[in-house]
C-alpha positions in Angstrom: -5.9 -20.5 27.7 -2.9 -20.2 25.4 -1.1 -18.1 28.0 -2.0 -20.5 30.8 -0.9 -23.5 28.8 2.5 -21.9 28.4 3.0 -21.2 32.1 2.0 -17.5 32.0 0.1 -16.0 34.9 -3.0 -14.2 33.8 -4.4 -11.1 35.5 -7.9 -10.0 34.6 -7.8 -6.2 34.6 -10.8 -4.2 35.7 -13.3 -6.8 34.4 -13.8 -10.5 35.0 -12.9 -12.9 32.2 -15.7 -15.4 32.3 -16.0 -19.1 31.6 -12.3 -20.2 32.0 -10.0 -21.6 34.7 -7.0 -19.9 33.0 -7.4 -16.7 35.0 -5.2 -16.5 38.1 -6.0 -13.1 39.6 -8.4 -10.1 39.2 -7.5 -6.5 39.9 -10.5 -4.1 39.9 -12.4 -1.6 42.0 -14.7 -2.7 44.7 -17.8 -2.6 42.5 -20.2 -3.6 45.3 -18.8 -0.5 47.3 -19.5 1.7 44.2 -23.2 0.9 44.6 -23.1 1.3 48.4 -21.6 4.8 47.9 -24.4 5.7 45.5 -27.1 4.3 47.8 -25.7 5.9 50.9 -25.5 9.2 49.1 -29.2 9.1 48.3 -30.0 7.9 51.8 -28.1 10.9 53.3 -29.4 13.6 50.9 -33.0 12.5 51.4 -32.4 11.9 55.1 -34.2 8.6 54.9 -33.4 7.7 58.4 -35.8 10.1 59.9 -39.3 8.9 60.5 -41.1 11.7 58.6 -41.4 12.0 54.8 -42.2 9.8 51.8 -40.0 10.1 48.7 -39.9 8.9 45.1 -37.1 7.3 43.2 -36.4 5.6 39.9 -33.6 3.3 38.9 -31.5 3.0 35.7 -29.2 -0.1 35.9 -26.5 -1.3 33.5 -26.1 -3.9 30.8 -28.0 -7.1 31.7 -25.0 -9.3 31.0 -22.4 -7.2 32.9 -21.4 -8.8 36.3 -20.0 -5.4 37.4 -23.5 -3.8 36.8 -25.1 -6.4 39.0 -22.5 -5.7 41.8 -23.2 -1.9 41.6 -26.9 -2.7 41.8 -26.6 -5.0 44.7 -24.5 -2.6 46.7 -27.0 0.2 46.2 -30.0 -1.9 46.9 -28.6 -3.2 50.1 -28.8 0.4 51.3 -32.0 1.4 49.7 -34.2 -1.7 49.5 -35.4 -1.5 53.2 -36.8 2.0 52.4 -38.4 0.7 49.3 -39.9 -2.3 51.1 -41.3 0.0 53.9 -42.9 2.4 51.4 -40.7 5.3 52.4 -39.0 5.3 49.0 -41.6 4.7 46.3 -40.7 3.5 42.7 -43.9 4.7 40.9 -42.9 2.9 37.7 -42.8 -0.4 39.6 -39.5 -1.2 37.8 -37.2 -2.3 40.6 -35.1 -5.4 39.9 -31.9 -5.3 37.9 -33.3 -6.7 34.7 -36.4 -4.5 34.7 -34.2 -1.4 35.0 -31.3 -2.6 32.8 -29.8 -0.6 30.0 -28.4 -2.6 27.1 -24.8 -1.7 26.4 -25.0 1.0 29.1 -26.4 3.2 26.3 -27.1 6.8 26.9 -29.8 6.9 24.2 -31.5 3.8 25.6 -31.4 5.3 29.1 -32.8 8.6 27.8 -35.7 6.9 26.0 -36.7 4.8 29.0 -36.4 7.8 31.3 -38.6 10.0 29.1 -41.2 7.2 29.1 -41.2 6.9 32.9 -41.4 10.6 33.4 -44.2 11.0 31.0 -46.3 8.2 32.6 -45.6 8.7 36.3 -44.1 12.2 37.0 -46.0 14.6 34.9 -47.9 17.5 36.5 -47.3 17.9 40.2 -45.9 14.5 40.9 -42.4 15.0 42.3 -39.4 12.9 41.6 -36.8 13.0 44.4 -34.0 10.7 43.2 -32.8 8.8 40.2 -30.3 6.0 40.9 -28.1 5.7 37.8 -25.4 3.1 38.1 -22.9 4.9 35.8 -22.3 8.1 33.9 -23.4 7.1 30.4 -26.9 6.2 31.8 -26.9 9.3 34.0 -26.3 11.4 30.9 -29.4 9.9 29.3 -31.5 10.5 32.4 -30.3 14.1 32.6 -31.3 14.6 29.0 -34.8 13.2 29.7 -35.2 15.4 32.8 -34.3 18.4 30.7 -36.8 17.6 28.0 -39.6 16.0 29.9 -39.6 16.9 33.6 -40.9 20.2 35.0 -40.6 19.6 38.8 -37.9 20.2 41.3 -34.7 18.6 40.0 -34.0 15.2 41.7 -30.8 13.7 43.0 -29.0 11.9 40.2 -26.1 9.5 40.8 -23.5 8.3 38.5 -20.1 6.6 38.2 -16.8 7.2 36.2 -16.5 11.0 36.3 -16.7 11.4 32.6 -16.0 14.9 31.4 -19.6 15.6 30.3 -20.9 14.3 33.6 -18.6 16.4 35.7 -19.8 19.4 33.7 -23.3 18.3 34.6 -22.3 18.1 38.3 -20.9 21.6 38.1 -24.1 22.9 36.5 -26.4 21.1 38.9 -27.7 18.4 36.4 -26.1 15.5 38.2 -25.5 15.3 41.9 -22.5 13.0 42.2 -20.3 10.5 40.4 -18.3 7.7 41.9 -14.6 8.1 40.9 -12.5 5.1 40.1 -9.1 6.6 39.5 -7.4 4.4 36.9 -4.0 5.5 38.2 -4.9 3.6 41.4 -5.8 0.5 39.4 -2.6 0.7 37.4 -0.4 1.0 40.4 -2.0 -2.0 42.0 -1.6 -4.0 38.8 2.1 -3.1 38.6 2.5 -4.2 42.2 0.7 -7.5 41.6 2.8 -8.1 38.5 6.0 -7.4 40.4 5.1 -9.8 43.1 4.4 -12.5 40.5 7.7 -11.9 38.6 9.7 -11.9 41.9 8.0 -15.1 43.1 6.4 -13.4 46.1 3.0 -14.0 47.6 0.5 -12.0 45.5 -1.5 -9.7 47.8 -5.3 -10.0 47.4 -8.1 -8.7 49.6 -11.1 -10.7 48.3 -11.5 -14.4 47.7 -15.3 -14.7 47.7 -17.0 -12.2 45.3 -15.9 -12.8 41.8 -17.1 -16.1 40.4 -16.4 -16.4 36.6 -18.5 -19.4 36.2 -15.6 -21.8 36.6 -13.7 -20.6 39.6 -13.7 -17.8 42.2 -11.0 -15.4 41.3 -8.5 -14.2 44.0 -8.9 -10.4 43.6 -7.5 -7.1 44.8 -10.3 -4.6 45.1 -9.3 -0.9 45.0 -11.5 1.6 46.9 -13.5 4.2 45.0 -14.4 7.7 46.2 -17.2 10.0 45.0 -17.2 13.5 43.5 -19.7 16.3 44.0 -19.8 20.0 43.1 -18.1 20.7 46.4 -15.0 18.5 45.9 -14.4 18.0 42.2 -11.6 20.5 42.0 -9.7 18.8 44.8 -10.2 15.2 43.5 -10.1 15.7 39.8 -8.2 18.9 39.0 -5.7 19.2 41.9 -4.7 15.5 41.4 -4.0 16.1 37.7 -6.7 13.8 36.4 -8.3 16.6 34.5 -7.3 20.2 33.7 -9.6 23.1 34.6 -9.9 23.8 30.9 -11.4 20.4 30.2 -14.2 21.1 32.6 
């Protein structure tokens, strides 16, 4: 508000600033697309489009107050919910909606505890778990720990997001299947371009004017496009690009 009152243009970087009309622009990744990528990955790996087969899945969502978490969830559910509704994809815990699957603070330990409880109640013995939709890497790390300590069946597909070092190591070692990569260098470059356009008095380029409502206004936004990393492409995307060194992984 102080900035706005003094004629300063305000850009919300990566996350929405809620409850104020003082924000002029938002630059972030397409968080709905993040969820879509995760959902489509599960859809492809389980080949859900074919008529044969029934599969099981569980969901670990993000912080209940995080608008980004809800966007990730909505993107994934738009892909997977039809299979859940038809019974092809079964959530044996019955925990499906965002708040039922939420993880306060995106906490690894909270995700771990909840996952252990679900595995113990619904996936002991011969009951197979085929996929675990985790909306980010800190929750995926918790789920991977729970699978290691409590699950004895065939290892499921586990999704994630952020390409944290520990999670990339898990991808390499087969404990996580994929992680959506949001390269901060892309976000920085777009922010610099947006800032330059503001300073030079040019029209600020945005590509979304509908999605991000901060409770007071819809923010004109530029949404950068994420990609996903697997064991097959992590060297190309993360090491060859200079984001990480081979020694870090």
